[in-house]
N, C-alpha and C positions, 0 to 999 in steps of 0.2 A: 501493499502500498505507498505510492507516495503523496507524500503531506505538501507537496511541493505548490502544488495549483488547491490549494484548497482557499476560499471567497468570499472574501469582507461581508457576504448576506449571512453568514453561517451565528454571528454570535448572539442572536435571539435563543435560537437552539441551544447554545448553551448556559442559558440561566435553570435549563434542568437541576442543576448541581451546583446555581449557587446561591447561598442563602438561606436555603428551604430550612424550617424550627425544627431541630430535630429532639428539641424540652417535648416528653411527655407527658399526656397526662393523666398528672397523680396528684391527689393534694394529703394531708395528715390525716387522714380520714380511712382513706382505702391504708394507709399503712398499718399504723391500728387494726384494722378488718386483718390486714394480714396474719398478725402478730394471733388476734385470737384463735383467728382459724385454726394457725397453728398448733398453738395452746389447746383447742377444744376438740379439736377433729382429729388431732393427730400427736396426741401429748408432748409435743413440746415447749422445753423448758422457756418458757420466751422472760426472763429475769435475767438467765443468764447470757444477754445477748447487750456484745459490746460494740456494736457498730450502725447505724441507718444512713438510711440515704439523705441525699441531700443535693439540692440543685446546684452545678456546675455550670460553663459556660455551654458547653455541648449538651445537657443534659441533667441528667441523674449520674453519683458517685455516690463510692460508699464510706464513709469517715466514722474514726473512732469514737467511740464514748466520753473516754480516757484513757490515759497515758497504760500504754500494755507492752510488756516485756516481749524480749522473743520467745517464740511460738506459746503466746498467749493463745488457750481456746478463748474462740470471737463468738463463732454458735457454732451448733451440729443439727442440722439439718432432716426426721427420717425420712428413711427412702418414702412408703408409702404417699410425702407429702409431696415426692417429685414428680413429674409429667411424663412417662415417656410408656415403651413397650410394655413393661412386666403390671404399672398400676394400668395401662389403657386396656389394653389385650381383653377383662376381663368379661369390657361395657361393649365391644364391637363383632362382628365376624373375622375371622383372618382372612391374609394375607392381601397386610400393606406392609410396606417399611414400618419403620419407628417413626423415619422421614415425615412420611407419609400419613400416618396415623395421629400422629399428636399434629402435625397440620391442618389436618381434616377436624379434630378433635378444638381447633383454635376455632375456625368458621362456622363451628355451629353454633357454638358457644360466647362467639365476640361482642363483647358492648354495643348496644349502641348509643349513638353521639358521644356523649358524658354521663349515660353510663352507667353502670355497673355488672356486670356479669351473674347473669343470673345461673348461672352449671353450678350446680348440687355438688358437683364431684370437686372444684379449684374455680368456684368463682371471686372468689377473692383473690387470687393469685391469679387469673386473668385478667381482674380487675387492672392491676397495677403494672400488664405488658407496654409495651406501646403502645398509642391509637392509630397510629399512622407512620409510611415508611415514606414519605412522598421524600423524600433529602439520601434514597435510594437508586442508582442506575437503572439495578433491576426494573421495579420499579416505575423511574422511566420509557423503560422498554418496550413494557405491558399496555402504558396507558397511551403510549403514543409507537405505536408499534405499525402501521403505515408509516414515520419516521423515524422510523429504527435505523435506518444505514445513515444519515442525519447527525443522529444523538452520537451515530460509533464513530465517526469520522474526527469526532475531534477529540477521540480520545487517542495517546501514542497505539504505534500497534501491537502488543503485546496486551495494552488492557484492552482494548477491546478483544481480540481474539478468547482472553479472557474471561469477560463477562457477556461470550457469546455461552460462549464452555458452559456458563454458571447457567444460562438464559434455557440453557438445551437439556440441563438437569432439571430444572422447574419445570420446564416443561414435559418431560418426560414424567414429573409423580403427579406436577395435571393430570396429562391422559389415563396415568391408575384410575385418579382419583374420581377419574368421571365415568371411568368404567364401572369404580368398589361401584358408586353409588345406583348407576342402569342395575346391573348386581342386587342392588340391594338397598328399590326405592326407600323402604322405612328408615333411613337411615336420615332422610333428609326430617321426617317427624321428631324427630330425638331432638331438634335443636332447640335452645334455650332462648331462641332472639325470638323477638315477639316480630320481626319485620325480618324472616332469612335474608329475601331479595334474591337465593338461588338456580333461581329458574332458565333464565338463563343465562346463555354459557360465559358471553362477554360480563355478564353480573359475577358471573360464579367464579372469573381465573381473577378479577379482581379482587375481592374477597380472599378466595386461595392464597395469592402474593402476599398478602398481610399475614397470611398467622404463616405459611412456609419462608419471608425472612424473617421473624419471630422464630422459629428454627432455628432458620440457617447461622445468627445471629448472637443467637443464645444460648444456645445448647454446650453441652460437657462431657466433656468423658466420661463413663461408668461403666463398669462392665456387667454385661446382665448377658450376658451370653459367656458360654461356655469357651469358645476361640476369643483370646482379647482380639483380634485383629478384623470382627464378625461387625458391618455396619450396623449396624443394632445397637451396638454400645454407647448408646449416648440420652440422653434425659436435662431435661425446664429441671434448673434448682429455685428457691425460694431464696432470695437476698443473695445469694451469693454472682445472683444473671444483673445486678447492681453494678460490679467491679468494673471499674471500667480497665482498658489496657495499658502498657508500657510497655517498653525495647530497655527500658534503663533501671528503672527507678526496683529499689525492692518487692519481693511479691509475696501476698500468701500463701498458705502450702492449705493443701486439700490432705486428708488421711480418708479414703472413701473406706468402709463396711468396719471399724478400727473399736467401735461400741458395737452395743447388740443395744437393740430395741422391742418396746415389745411391739413396735408395727414395723420391724424391722432394720437391718441395718443402719449405725447413722454417719449419715456425710459432714465428715468434722468438717473443722473450716483453722487457719492457725494464722497467727498470726508471723510477721517476714521470720524466719529461723536466724536473718545474721543481724537484727538493731531492733531499740526498742520505733514503737511507734506512741505517738503523742494523738495527748484530745483533742478533738477537732482536726486530727491530717488522717487527709485521704486515703484507701492503700489501694493498693493495684494486684491485677495479676493478669496474665501475658495468655494472648493468645496463640502461641507460639512467636516461631523468629516467622517475621512474614517481611515480605517487600512493602514500599508502598503499594503499588495493585495490590497484590493479595487485598492486602488491606482497605482499596479502597472498591475494590471489584464484590470484596466478601461481604464487607462489614459498613461500608459506603461513607466507608472518613481516611485520612493518613495525615500521618505524623508529618506538620509544617519542621522546615530548619531552623524557621523561627525560635519554636514550641522547644523540638527535636534537633541538636545539630549534628547535621552530615556524620557524624566521625561516627557521633552511638546511636544511626540508623544501620535497617536495615537495606539497602539499598541494594537494588539490582536494574538489570537491561539484559533482555532478554530478545537472542538477537535472532530468535527464531525464520523468521521470514527475509531475514538480508544472505542466510547461508543458504538457505533451502534454495533460493533462485541463484546463488553462485553458482552450486553446485548443476545447475538446472540449464545454463550456461553453457556449462563446457562440455555440454553433449553426452556421446554415446558413452565414455569413461565417467563420465559425469552421474549418468544414471547404472551404468554398475558399480559405483561407488558406493552411492544411494544403498544401496545393495545389500551392499557389502557394511553400510554402520547397519540397517534392518538389524539381518543375520548375528550380527555383534552387540545390538543390545545398544548402537550408542546413533541410532535416527529421533531424534526431535525424544521422544517421550522417553522416562527412562522405569522398571520397574522396583519398585523397591521392597526389602524382606526380612523381617527378625527373624524366618525361618531355612529361610533359600526356599520354598512352595509358596507359603499363603502370602498371594497379595495385599500388601497392607498401605501401602501408597503409593499415587503415583505423583514425580518430580519434572518436573522440566527440563532440559538438558545442558543448552546452548546460552549460557548468563554469560552478563561481565559484569562483577560486582563486590559490598565492598559491604565490612563485618569491622569492629573496633581496630580504624584509621589505616583497617588495607585491604587496597584496590587490587583487584589479579582479574586475570581470568576465568570462568569455572577447569578444568580437566578436561570435562568432555567437548567443552568447546576446544582448546587445547588439539584435542582426540580428536575431537573430527579436522579442523584448518594443516593439520601434517596430514591428514589423508590426502585430504582437496590440495594438496601442492604436491605427492605424492608424481603425480604422472603432468604429463601439458593435455589440453583438447585433442580429441580428437577419436579414433578407435582405437578399445582397448589392445593392449597387445598380449603377444603372444605371451608370453615370458610375465603379464600380469598378477600371475598370482603368487608366481615366487618376488615378486617385488612389495610385492605385501606382509613376505614375512619380519622386515625390521617394522615396518609399521605397528604390528603384531607384536613384537617384544617393547615397543615402547610400552604400550599399552598394558603390562602383564609387567612391567619394571623390570628387567631384564637389561632393557637396554634405555640410556637419557634419552638419547636422541637419536632420529634418523641418521641426520648429514646438517652440516652444517649452513650448507648454502637449502636445505629443509628448514632448518631452524630460523635463516635468514627471514626466508619466503611467504613463513604460516604467521610469524609477526608483522613482517609487511604484510598481508590482508586480512588482520588486525588492526594496522592501522588505518586501512580501506574503508575497513568496517564501522570505526570510530569515526571515521568523516563525515558516512553516510551519516550515522546517527548525529552527530554533528548538527549536519547540515539540514537534516528536515528539519529535529526544534528549533536553529535559530527561524527558521520558514518561518514555520507551523506556528510560534511566537509572535514573529512578528505584523502573522494575519492576525493573528488572535487575540487581542490587548488587551479584550472585554472579557475575557472570560472568569467561570467561578475559583479562589485556593487553590482548592480541589485538581485540579485541572492543571492546574500552571503546574504546580509542584510535583504529578508526576511529567510531565514536560522537561523542567529543571533538575530532576532526578536525574534521568538518564544524558541530561547535556553535561552534566556535575562528573557524570559517570566516565562517558565514554571523554570528553577533556581530560583525566585525569590520568585513564587509559594511556593518551597518547603522549604527553607527556611525560610518561614513563618508556613506554617506546622510541619518545626523539632521544633521553636524556641514557638510552642505553642500558636500563636499570630491568634487573630478574622480573621477570613474569610469572613464575612457577613457583 
């Protein structure tokens, strides 16, 4: 995707991400109602809770009520009070994943306007969830389906691709929900809503994206299935989901299943293990070592360098689109190389497993990134560029397989480099990739001065990393 030809009249289209209200509708009475529900329905000792939600610039955060030494118990939630496949399955026919089931339950019991949820199971908890996700890019794609490409064109290529993949996940779950409701029409009648508005497909989609985003942005890992890698090992957890994300401050600890309770195992939350927390101080958790692209697409926010310096952020530029085009331009030998990379599991996506057999996650391959003041290309990108520069354009030579042996030895680590010439060549290719990133970012920002700060940060992040890598190449610094 070439962003050099972005036109000036797209300024209006990017207001979808600029200054949307992120503060959920919740008042003190709903917090007190949640505590009463946790105590009366789930036997939770709410007198020992050492935190409470308070309004912040971006919504709500979790704040300490008093000074807490390291590893102090902050609260402990019985699993019966959590919303997951275990607590919801008894109330629904089987056939849905955890994400689909939790999302369906939220949709069927969504609060009407500024009212409380009437759900007899989790009403007080659902009532404190965000009432809208207008700020989230997926919500904007769903609302403006006819102008989706116009919205996607405002993002960096990798962010746009990641958002399209998120939208595909949502669409697959929505299609599953539609089939489920056709097979179980009485489920709609179980809705606690006075005006369900779940008849028309477009209305149903808008209702479901609200519930799906609550699940996607707020669920945490909780092992409910035998296999740790099972995708249904997730839950919505009251109180904890007020905690905001940080990538550098000390974070709270969670200890699932450490204690037993009459309503099931307890999910205990502790203050940071390496420091005390002062009274009225906000406490954080981490959503994982996510770069801004993932934070933006999955959660709808980014970490701005004004509040979190680039040096302390996980900064990453994905260069899949540029590298893939390089191979395509190389003709038949490039096609042959792409197949080699697929066979060796070095093409675009990489499968990661903790036991060698079970797929636990899928990660991006070809990146240049920064973490803790170190900026470098990923090993997988270097491996790919070494192969790319192994042979010239044209047909695959008769000794092609033989020429791969030196490349394979660098992959397994028995050989440091293919040759001095190959090292120079792949670094020169990386230099051109950085120049391409810099050009498209500078061109895009020149034509899009009025975009929202989140989108601008995504472009500035790419510019920052590409310039830094380019500087290291020009200075002859080591890149690995």
